[in-house]
DRENGUBA-961274 format. One line per 8 residues: number of its first residue (from 1); for each residue z, y, x of N, C-alpha, C. Coordinates in nm, 3 decimals. Layout:
N
NUM = Z Y X Z Y X Z Y X; ...
This chain:
159
1 = -0.596 9.667 14.046 -0.733 9.677 14.065 -0.799 9.711 13.930; -0.756 9.649 13.822 -0.814 9.680 13.689 -0.797 9.822 13.655; -0.686 9.887 13.684 -0.667 10.025 13.654 -0.767 10.116 13.731; -0.786 10.076 13.859 -0.883 10.153 13.936 -1.026 10.140 13.885; -1.053 10.022 13.829 -1.188 10.004 13.765 -1.199 10.087 13.641; -1.093 10.085 13.570 -1.092 10.165 13.441 -1.103 10.316 13.478; -1.031 10.359 13.583 -1.036 10.494 13.624 -1.175 10.532 13.671; -1.243 10.442 13.752 -1.372 10.466 13.798 -1.467 10.473 13.684
9 = -1.457 10.384 13.592 -1.542 10.383 13.473 -1.530 10.511 13.389; -1.399 10.557 13.372 -1.368 10.679 13.298 -1.430 10.794 13.378; -1.419 10.803 13.508 -1.478 10.917 13.578 -1.630 10.915 13.563; -1.696 10.798 13.574 -1.838 10.787 13.549 -1.875 10.841 13.415; -1.795 10.800 13.316 -1.822 10.842 13.172 -1.808 10.990 13.162; -1.706 11.049 13.221 -1.687 11.192 13.218 -1.807 11.271 13.273; -1.869 11.211 13.376 -1.985 11.274 13.436 -2.102 11.281 13.337; -2.109 11.197 13.235 -2.217 11.196 13.143 -2.181 11.280 13.020
17 = -2.061 11.330 13.006 -2.014 11.407 12.894 -2.063 11.548 12.909; -2.084 11.618 12.795 -2.113 11.759 12.802 -1.990 11.830 12.858; -2.006 11.951 12.909 -1.897 12.029 12.967 -1.783 12.052 12.866; -1.821 12.069 12.736 -1.717 12.096 12.630 -1.635 11.975 12.607; -1.699 11.853 12.605 -1.631 11.731 12.584 -1.549 11.700 12.705; -1.598 11.718 12.825 -1.523 11.696 12.945 -1.402 11.783 12.952; -1.413 11.902 12.894 -1.294 11.997 12.897 -1.183 11.940 12.811; -1.213 11.868 12.707 -1.104 11.805 12.624 -1.015 11.706 12.704
25 = -1.087 11.640 12.803 -1.018 11.539 12.884 -0.948 11.608 13.000; -1.019 11.693 13.066 -0.966 11.763 13.189 -0.864 11.864 13.165; -0.885 11.960 13.069 -0.802 12.075 13.046 -0.693 12.043 12.943; -0.734 11.971 12.836 -0.643 11.953 12.724 -0.565 11.818 12.744; -0.615 11.732 12.834 -0.540 11.603 12.857 -0.562 11.501 12.750; -0.666 11.519 12.669 -0.696 11.412 12.575 -0.744 11.288 12.646; -0.686 11.169 12.623 -0.730 11.055 12.698 -0.873 11.012 12.662; -0.941 10.955 12.749 -1.074 10.898 12.727 -1.048 10.750 12.713
33 = -1.075 10.698 12.589 -1.037 10.558 12.561 -1.157 10.470 12.534; -1.157 10.355 12.585 -1.253 10.253 12.555 -1.189 10.150 12.462; -1.268 10.058 12.416 -1.209 9.957 12.319 -1.093 9.883 12.383; -1.097 9.865 12.511 -0.979 9.790 12.581 -0.851 9.861 12.586; -0.855 9.998 12.576 -0.733 10.076 12.586 -0.686 10.124 12.453; -0.770 10.115 12.349 -0.737 10.182 12.217 -0.611 10.126 12.154; -0.600 9.995 12.143 -0.482 9.932 12.075 -0.350 9.973 12.145; -0.353 9.966 12.278 -0.227 10.006 12.353 -0.191 10.158 12.326
41 = -0.293 10.236 12.327 -0.273 10.383 12.304 -0.216 10.401 12.159; -0.265 10.331 12.064 -0.219 10.349 11.927 -0.082 10.298 11.907; -0.048 10.196 11.981 0.088 10.139 11.973 0.193 10.230 12.038; 0.159 10.323 12.124 0.255 10.405 12.195 0.326 10.496 12.091; 0.257 10.545 11.992 0.317 10.633 11.893 0.280 10.589 11.756; 0.328 10.474 11.705 0.273 10.416 11.586 0.291 10.500 11.452; 0.382 10.597 11.460 0.406 10.683 11.342 0.331 10.815 11.345; 0.273 10.841 11.456 0.192 10.965 11.472 0.048 10.943 11.430
49 = -0.004 11.040 11.361 -0.151 11.033 11.328 -0.230 11.069 11.445; -0.321 10.987 11.484 -0.410 10.999 11.599 -0.550 11.030 11.542; -0.615 11.131 11.596 -0.749 11.166 11.564 -0.833 11.113 11.690; -0.932 11.029 11.658 -1.016 10.971 11.760 -1.153 11.046 11.749; -1.187 11.110 11.855 -1.320 11.189 11.855 -1.434 11.102 11.905; -1.531 11.079 11.822 -1.648 11.000 11.855 -1.767 11.102 11.869; -1.789 11.149 11.990 -1.888 11.255 12.001 -2.031 11.205 12.006; -2.053 11.081 12.051 -2.189 11.026 12.075 -2.254 11.114 12.182
57 = -2.384 11.126 12.181 -2.451 11.205 12.286 -2.466 11.352 12.238; -2.407 11.443 12.300 -2.410 11.586 12.261 -2.556 11.639 12.269; -2.637 11.586 12.343 -2.779 11.626 12.345 -2.851 11.590 12.216; -2.815 11.463 12.170 -2.874 11.408 12.047 -2.810 11.472 11.924; -2.682 11.496 11.937 -2.599 11.551 11.826 -2.526 11.672 11.876; -2.589 11.795 11.875 -2.536 11.911 11.920 -2.401 11.951 11.857; -2.385 11.907 11.731 -2.260 11.940 11.661 -2.137 11.882 11.734; -2.158 11.786 11.820 -2.047 11.730 11.899 -1.977 11.841 11.981
65 = -2.059 11.928 12.038 -1.999 12.039 12.111 -1.918 12.137 12.019; -1.965 12.160 11.901 -1.890 12.238 11.810 -1.754 12.172 11.775; -1.759 12.038 11.746 -1.638 11.972 11.717 -1.540 11.971 11.838; -1.595 11.962 11.955 -1.513 11.965 12.078 -1.452 12.100 12.095; -1.497 12.207 12.044 -1.430 12.337 12.051 -1.326 12.343 11.944; -1.351 12.291 11.828 -1.258 12.299 11.713 -1.134 12.204 11.732; -1.155 12.090 11.790 -1.057 11.982 11.792 -0.925 12.031 11.857; -0.925 12.096 11.973 -0.793 12.142 12.027 -0.724 12.242 11.935
73 = -0.803 12.327 11.865 -0.743 12.418 11.768 -0.676 12.343 11.652; -0.740 12.236 11.615 -0.683 12.161 11.498 -0.551 12.093 11.547; -0.551 12.038 11.660 -0.431 11.974 11.715 -0.315 12.072 11.728; -0.352 12.193 11.775 -0.251 12.300 11.791 -0.203 12.347 11.651; -0.292 12.359 11.559 -0.257 12.403 11.424 -0.157 12.308 11.359; -0.180 12.187 11.376 -0.085 12.082 11.309 0.031 12.047 11.396; 0.043 12.120 11.504 0.170 12.092 11.590 0.179 11.952 11.634; 0.298 11.895 11.633 0.320 11.757 11.677 0.285 11.657 11.582
81 = 0.223 11.697 11.467 0.189 11.593 11.369 0.059 11.524 11.392; -0.012 11.565 11.498 -0.146 11.510 11.527 -0.164 11.507 11.678; -0.218 11.391 11.724 -0.259 11.382 11.868 -0.402 11.339 11.876; -0.478 11.367 11.985 -0.617 11.338 11.986 -0.653 11.255 12.113; -0.762 11.184 12.099 -0.822 11.106 12.212 -0.971 11.110 12.195; -1.046 11.097 12.303 -1.193 11.094 12.306 -1.230 10.950 12.325; -1.325 10.898 12.242 -1.377 10.759 12.261 -1.485 10.754 12.359; -1.481 10.664 12.452 -1.576 10.642 12.554 -1.717 10.604 12.494
89 = -1.815 10.671 12.552 -1.957 10.652 12.507 -1.990 10.500 12.498; -1.950 10.426 12.605 -1.989 10.284 12.609 -1.935 10.199 12.493; -1.825 10.244 12.428 -1.762 10.165 12.327 -1.776 10.232 12.188; -1.840 10.344 12.179 -1.853 10.413 12.051 -1.916 10.334 11.941; -2.026 10.266 11.971 -2.099 10.195 11.871 -2.017 10.079 11.815; -1.952 10.003 11.902 -1.857 9.888 11.861 -1.746 9.937 11.774; -1.687 10.053 11.816 -1.577 10.105 11.735 -1.622 10.169 11.610; -1.740 10.222 11.603 -1.805 10.276 11.485 -1.801 10.163 11.378
97 = -1.849 10.046 11.416 -1.845 9.933 11.321 -1.709 9.901 11.273; -1.611 9.915 11.356 -1.469 9.888 11.319 -1.420 9.985 11.217; -1.457 10.113 11.228 -1.408 10.216 11.138 -1.504 10.248 11.028; -1.631 10.207 11.036 -1.727 10.230 10.927 -1.772 10.359 10.893; -1.759 10.459 10.979 -1.821 10.589 10.952 -1.969 10.584 10.971; -2.045 10.675 10.911 -2.191 10.664 10.922 -2.258 10.782 10.987; -2.189 10.892 11.023 -2.255 11.004 11.086 -2.181 11.044 11.211; -2.254 11.114 11.297 -2.203 11.161 11.430 -2.202 11.313 11.428
105 = -2.118 11.380 11.494 -1.992 11.329 11.555 -1.892 11.295 11.441; -1.791 11.222 11.482 -1.689 11.185 11.381 -1.546 11.201 11.437; -1.457 11.241 11.350 -1.315 11.238 11.378 -1.258 11.129 11.287; -1.197 11.031 11.348 -1.139 10.918 11.279 -0.986 10.932 11.287; -0.920 10.923 11.178 -0.774 10.939 11.177 -0.709 10.798 11.146; -0.610 10.770 11.233 -0.534 10.649 11.216 -0.387 10.675 11.235; -0.305 10.597 11.170 -0.156 10.595 11.195 -0.128 10.455 11.241; -0.092 10.436 11.367 -0.076 10.293 11.419 -0.212 10.234 11.412
113 = -0.220 10.114 11.349 -0.339 10.042 11.332 -0.406 10.066 11.198; -0.347 10.161 11.119 -0.401 10.187 10.983 -0.501 10.303 10.981; -0.622 10.272 10.935 -0.724 10.375 10.919 -0.683 10.463 10.796; -0.693 10.590 10.820 -0.653 10.690 10.712 -0.775 10.759 10.662; -0.877 10.778 10.739 -0.996 10.845 10.688 -1.073 10.903 10.812; -1.190 10.966 10.780 -1.272 11.024 10.880 -1.333 11.159 10.824; -1.372 11.238 10.920 -1.442 11.362 10.891 -1.557 11.364 10.988; -1.683 11.368 10.928 -1.801 11.360 11.014 -1.874 11.495 11.015
121 = -1.937 11.520 11.124 -2.017 11.644 11.148 -1.917 11.766 11.158; -1.970 11.877 11.184 -1.884 11.998 11.190 -1.859 12.049 11.045; -1.742 12.098 11.022 -1.701 12.139 10.889 -1.644 12.288 10.900; -1.637 12.354 10.785 -1.571 12.483 10.786 -1.421 12.457 10.817; -1.351 12.564 10.875 -1.215 12.557 10.909 -1.124 12.516 10.791; -1.149 12.576 10.676 -1.071 12.547 10.555 -1.088 12.399 10.511; -1.204 12.340 10.534 -1.228 12.200 10.494 -1.149 12.112 10.584; -1.148 12.141 10.715 -1.075 12.067 10.806 -0.924 12.068 10.763
129 = -0.870 12.194 10.742 -0.727 12.211 10.712 -0.690 12.128 10.589; -0.770 12.140 10.482 -0.742 12.069 10.358 -0.747 11.915 10.375; -0.850 11.867 10.434 -0.870 11.721 10.451 -0.768 11.662 10.544; -0.732 11.729 10.648 -0.641 11.673 10.746 -0.498 11.676 10.690; -0.466 11.783 10.610 -0.333 11.783 10.542 -0.318 11.674 10.453; -0.419 11.637 10.373 -0.418 11.521 10.287 -0.403 11.396 10.364; -0.475 11.384 10.475 -0.462 11.262 10.562 -0.315 11.250 10.619; -0.260 11.360 10.663 -0.123 11.356 10.720 -0.022 11.321 10.612
137 = -0.043 11.359 10.492 0.052 11.336 10.381 0.037 11.193 10.332; -0.073 11.128 10.351 -0.096 10.997 10.294 0.007 10.896 10.358; 0.058 10.810 10.270 0.146 10.710 10.313 0.080 10.586 10.357; -0.037 10.562 10.313 -0.106 10.442 10.347 -0.258 10.468 10.366; -0.320 10.373 10.419 -0.461 10.378 10.432 -0.518 10.236 10.425; -0.626 10.218 10.502 -0.680 10.079 10.506 -0.669 10.031 10.643; -0.638 9.903 10.662 -0.638 9.847 10.803 -0.777 9.865 10.862; -0.781 9.869 10.995 -0.912 9.883 11.057 -1.000 9.769 11.012
145 = -1.131 9.798 11.005 -1.222 9.697 10.968 -1.262 9.703 10.819; -1.169 9.757 10.738 -1.198 9.776 10.593 -1.294 9.896 10.584; -1.386 9.886 10.496 -1.479 10.006 10.476 -1.604 9.978 10.559; -1.618 9.872 10.631 -1.746 9.844 10.694 -1.844 9.802 10.588; -1.961 9.863 10.590 -2.058 9.834 10.478 -2.099 9.688 10.484; -2.099 9.626 10.372 -2.136 9.483 10.362 -2.280 9.485 10.296; -2.373 9.414 10.361 -2.505 9.411 10.314 -2.527 9.273 10.246; -2.552 9.277 10.119 -2.579 9.150 10.042 -2.720 9.114 10.054
153 = -2.752 8.992 10.012 -2.892 8.950 10.009 -2.977 9.041 9.912; -2.923 9.080 9.799 -2.993 9.161 9.707 -3.022 9.297 9.773; -2.924 9.357 9.838 -2.949 9.485 9.897 -3.051 9.470 10.012; -3.052 9.361 10.085 -3.144 9.342 10.196 -3.287 9.317 10.135; -3.291 9.256 10.025 -3.427 9.235 9.962 -3.488 9.370 9.916; -3.403 9.468 9.879 -3.456 9.595 9.833 -3.494 9.681 9.946; -3.449 9.656 10.067 -3.478 9.743 10.181 -3.618 9.719 10.232
């Protein structure tokens, strides 16, 4: 029953996605993941670098559609060294806090549970290739949750 609820939720979520983001799921087979499915998905291939696509609302952030076009090309370019998933709209804000990126859309790179880095907004092709190659070659990163901005009383007083 839980699987059918997750499937129903995923189908409803896909209905709110832009056609280009929906294409990632339907044509390319990138899974649509919520917070509840993310850890299990990452454990399936702990040595593979996974790129998590956080599109947010493509109407609010039109660059999300641009990234949705580029993402399958990046996965193809890097062969079996990279796999991709789309993060569910309902869980994006909570997971944003977990990974600490500040701009939309975002590509977050992890190996197993280890955060390796992120690339926000649309970039030139060469920028993607250079930054992703560095990410793929990195031996370590930060565990999830590291990098979340910490607001001190002094910083809060200045705001």
